[in-house]
C-alpha positions in Angstrom: 109.1 199.8 198.3 105.6 198.4 198.5 102.9 200.4 196.8 105.1 202.8 194.9 104.4 201.7 191.4 104.2 204.2 188.7 106.3 207.4 188.6 107.6 207.1 192.1 110.3 209.6 191.0 107.6 212.2 190.7 106.1 211.8 194.2 109.0 210.9 196.5 109.9 214.4 197.3 108.8 218.0 196.6 111.2 221.0 196.2 111.0 223.6 198.9 109.5 227.0 198.4 106.5 225.6 196.5 103.9 228.2 195.5 100.5 228.1 197.0 97.5 227.5 194.8 93.8 227.0 195.3 92.3 223.6 194.8 90.7 224.4 191.5 94.0 225.5 190.1 95.7 222.5 191.6 93.2 220.1 189.9 93.6 222.0 186.6 97.4 221.5 186.8 97.1 217.8 187.6 94.6 217.3 184.7 97.0 219.2 182.4 99.8 217.0 183.6 98.0 213.8 182.7 97.1 215.1 179.3 100.7 216.2 178.6 102.0 212.8 179.5 99.3 211.1 177.3 100.0 213.4 174.4 103.7 212.5 174.5 103.0 209.2 172.9 101.1 210.8 170.0 103.6 213.6 169.4 106.5 211.2 169.6 104.9 209.0 167.0 104.6 212.0 164.7 108.2 213.0 164.9 109.6 209.5 164.3 108.2 209.9 160.8 110.7 212.7 160.1 113.9 211.5 161.8 115.2 208.2 163.1 113.9 207.2 166.6 117.2 207.7 168.4 117.6 211.2 166.9 114.1 212.1 167.9 114.8 210.9 171.5 118.1 212.9 171.6 116.5 216.1 170.4 113.6 215.8 172.9 115.6 215.0 176.0 118.5 217.3 175.1 116.0 220.2 175.0 114.3 218.8 178.1 117.6 218.7 180.0 118.2 222.3 179.0 114.8 223.5 180.1 115.1 221.5 183.4 118.5 223.0 184.3 117.3 226.4 183.3 114.3 226.0 185.7 116.7 225.1 188.5 118.8 228.2 187.8 115.7 230.4 187.8 114.5 228.9 191.1 118.0 229.3 192.6 118.0 233.0 191.6 114.8 233.4 193.6 115.8 231.3 196.5 119.4 230.6 197.4 118.5 227.6 199.4 117.2 225.7 196.4 119.3 222.6 195.7 120.8 222.7 192.2 123.3 219.7 192.2 123.0 216.1 193.3 125.3 216.7 196.2 127.5 213.6 196.1 124.9 211.4 194.4 126.3 211.8 190.9 126.7 208.0 190.3 123.1 207.3 191.3 121.7 210.0 189.1 123.9 208.8 186.2 122.4 205.3 186.5 118.9 206.8 186.6 119.8 208.6 183.4 121.0 205.4 181.7 118.0 203.3 182.7 115.1 205.8 183.0 116.0 208.2 180.2 118.4 206.6 177.7 117.2 203.0 177.7 113.5 203.7 178.4 113.2 206.4 175.7 115.2 204.6 173.0 112.9 201.6 173.5 109.9 204.0 173.5 110.8 205.7 170.3 111.8 202.5 168.6 108.5 201.0 169.6 106.7 204.0 168.1 108.6 203.6 164.9 107.1 200.1 164.5 103.8 200.1 166.4 100.9 202.5 167.2 100.9 205.4 169.7 97.7 204.0 171.1 99.4 200.7 172.0 102.3 202.5 173.8 99.9 204.7 175.7 98.1 201.7 177.1 100.9 199.2 177.5 103.6 201.3 179.3 101.4 203.0 181.9 99.5 199.8 182.8 102.2 197.2 182.8 104.8 199.3 184.6 103.0 198.9 188.0 102.7 195.2 187.6 106.4 194.8 186.7 107.4 197.0 189.6 105.5 194.9 192.1 107.0 191.7 190.8 110.5 193.1 190.8 110.0 194.4 194.4 109.0 190.9 195.5 112.0 189.3 193.8 114.7 191.7 194.7 113.4 193.6 197.8 111.7 190.6 199.4 108.3 192.4 199.6 105.2 190.4 200.3 102.2 190.3 198.1 98.9 191.5 199.6 95.7 190.0 198.4 94.7 193.1 196.3 98.1 193.1 194.6 97.7 189.5 193.6 94.2 190.1 192.4 95.2 193.3 190.5 98.2 191.7 188.9 96.1 188.8 187.7 93.5 191.1 186.2 96.3 193.3 184.6 98.0 190.3 183.1 94.7 188.9 181.8 94.0 192.3 180.2 97.4 192.4 178.6 96.9 188.8 177.3 93.6 189.9 175.7 95.3 193.0 174.2 98.3 191.1 172.7 96.3 188.1 171.5 94.0 190.5 169.6 97.1 192.0 167.9 98.8 188.6 167.2 95.7 186.8 166.1 94.1 189.7 164.3 92.9 189.6 160.7 96.1 191.4 159.7 99.1 190.0 161.6 101.4 192.9 161.6 104.8 191.7 162.7 106.1 195.3 162.9 103.3 196.2 165.4 104.0 193.1 167.4 107.8 194.0 167.5 107.0 197.5 168.6 104.6 196.3 171.3 107.4 194.1 172.8 109.6 197.2 172.8 106.9 198.9 174.8 107.0 196.1 177.3 110.8 196.4 177.6 110.4 200.1 178.1 107.8 199.5 180.9 110.4 197.2 182.5 113.1 199.9 182.3 110.7 202.4 184.0 110.0 199.9 186.8 113.7 199.5 187.4 114.1 203.2 187.3 111.4 203.5 189.9 112.9 201.0 192.3 116.4 202.5 191.9 115.2 206.0 192.4 113.6 205.4 195.8 116.8 205.7 197.8 118.3 208.4 195.7 115.3 210.6 196.1 115.5 210.4 199.8 118.7 212.5 199.5 118.0 214.9 196.6 114.9 216.7 195.3 113.0 215.1 192.3 113.6 218.2 190.2 117.3 217.9 190.6 117.2 214.1 189.9 115.0 214.7 186.8 117.2 217.5 185.5 120.5 215.6 185.8 119.0 212.2 184.7 117.8 214.0 181.6 121.2 215.5 181.1 123.1 212.3 181.5 120.5 210.3 179.6 120.5 212.7 176.6 124.3 212.5 176.4 124.1 208.7 176.2 121.3 208.8 173.6 123.4 211.3 171.6 126.4 209.0 171.7 124.2 206.1 170.6 122.6 208.1 167.8 125.7 209.7 166.2 125.2 207.9 162.9 121.4 208.7 162.8 122.0 212.3 163.7 124.6 212.6 160.9 122.0 211.2 158.4 119.3 213.7 159.3 118.5 216.3 156.6 118.3 219.2 159.1 117.3 221.8 156.5 114.3 219.7 155.4 112.8 219.5 158.9 109.5 221.4 159.0 108.4 224.0 161.5 105.8 221.5 162.7 108.6 219.1 163.6 110.4 221.6 165.8 107.2 222.8 167.4 106.5 219.2 168.3 110.0 218.7 169.8 109.9 221.9 171.8 106.4 221.0 173.0 107.6 217.5 174.2 110.7 218.9 175.8 108.9 221.7 177.7 105.5 220.3 178.5 105.5 216.5 179.0 109.2 216.4 180.0 109.6 219.4 182.3 106.5 221.3 183.1 104.3 218.2 183.7 106.8 217.0 186.3 106.8 220.4 188.0 103.0 220.7 188.0 102.8 217.2 189.5 105.2 218.2 192.3 103.0 221.2 193.0 99.9 219.0 193.1 101.5 216.6 195.5 102.5 219.4 197.8 99.0 220.9 197.7 96.8 217.8 198.0 99.1 214.9 198.8 100.5 212.0 196.7 97.4 209.7 197.1 94.9 212.3 195.8 97.3 213.6 193.1 98.0 210.1 191.8 94.3 209.6 191.0 94.8 212.0 188.1 97.4 209.7 186.5 94.6 207.3 185.5 93.9 209.9 182.9 97.2 209.3 181.1 96.4 206.1 179.1 92.9 207.4 178.4 94.2 210.8 177.1 96.8 209.0 175.1 94.2 206.7 173.5 91.8 209.6 172.7 94.5 211.8 171.3 95.9 209.0 169.2 92.5 208.4 167.7 91.8 212.0 167.0 95.2 213.2 165.8 96.6 210.3 163.9 93.7 207.9 163.4 94.8 205.0 165.6 91.8 202.8 166.3 91.6 199.9 168.8 89.5 196.9 168.2 86.8 195.9 170.7 89.0 193.2 172.1 91.9 195.7 172.6 89.5 198.1 174.3 88.3 195.3 176.6 91.9 194.3 177.3 92.8 197.9 178.1 89.9 198.2 180.5 91.0 195.1 182.3 94.6 196.5 182.6 93.3 199.8 184.0 91.1 197.9 186.5 94.0 195.8 187.5 96.2 198.8 188.0 93.6 200.5 190.2 93.4 197.4 192.4 97.2 197.0 192.7 97.4 200.7 193.8 94.4 200.6 196.2 95.3 201.4 199.8 94.8 198.6 202.3 92.4 199.3 205.1 95.2 198.4 207.5 97.8 200.7 206.0 97.7 204.5 205.6 100.7 205.1 203.3 100.1 207.2 200.3 100.1 205.4 197.0 102.2 206.6 194.2 100.8 205.5 190.8 103.1 206.0 188.0 104.6 207.3 183.9 
């Protein structure tokens, strides 16, 4: 693992029998994918106002697992060669579900209960690549290249500016600070998920890995949130709540992954990954428009530095021709 930072699980492999699309349709799907992922932060922030964070995570990914498995069944009905089980890789997929679905999303939803959606949409997508590179150097003995060192330095400088603006702001919100640290922990979980998924995805398709990771992860979240689920007043939940949950389960959790696979198949991982730079921007814009989150000038400057650092970390070296996977 060298340059596979953000959402490696979404670019490592592509299911067979992928439909053919024109470039315009492919670009439209990839743009929609980035917007779906960006919107997940805002929509998740909305639903944690109605139910406890762990309950919101369980509903989203329980529904997501259902939709993902249903998609596999539909694909198998059309093509009997489509893989629908992990084929002996159950333990690996279980671990992916524990780290990348259960731990990551519990931290994400807890963070959203304390902090702003705009913070999460900037912190997680930009710090995940930096953490992934550092973990790869420590555990996989990878070597830093000059642009990685430069990019990491800029990313960390941007994150320092962002966090200092929160900590030293006119109103020192301890809840927001706590939530932001949960976002950092969630970014670390996604980085571990990325590194662990590399070998597993050499043996099974990413759609199978995603479906069963969601399934196992949602079971763990459900077990963890039994008390919170029992405390939910189900009859009081609004139609807007359920529409939001179905939206998150179907669009950011399942269809966005599928669209991204199609884009990778059509134009390749490197070109498809460029669209993922839209994720934090979309999340920030939607958080501002939909729920009134506003970043300060210092936070915007820090966010810009983090995005610049990520772009440098993921830039291809002139001496190497491997595709870059940016990542969720």
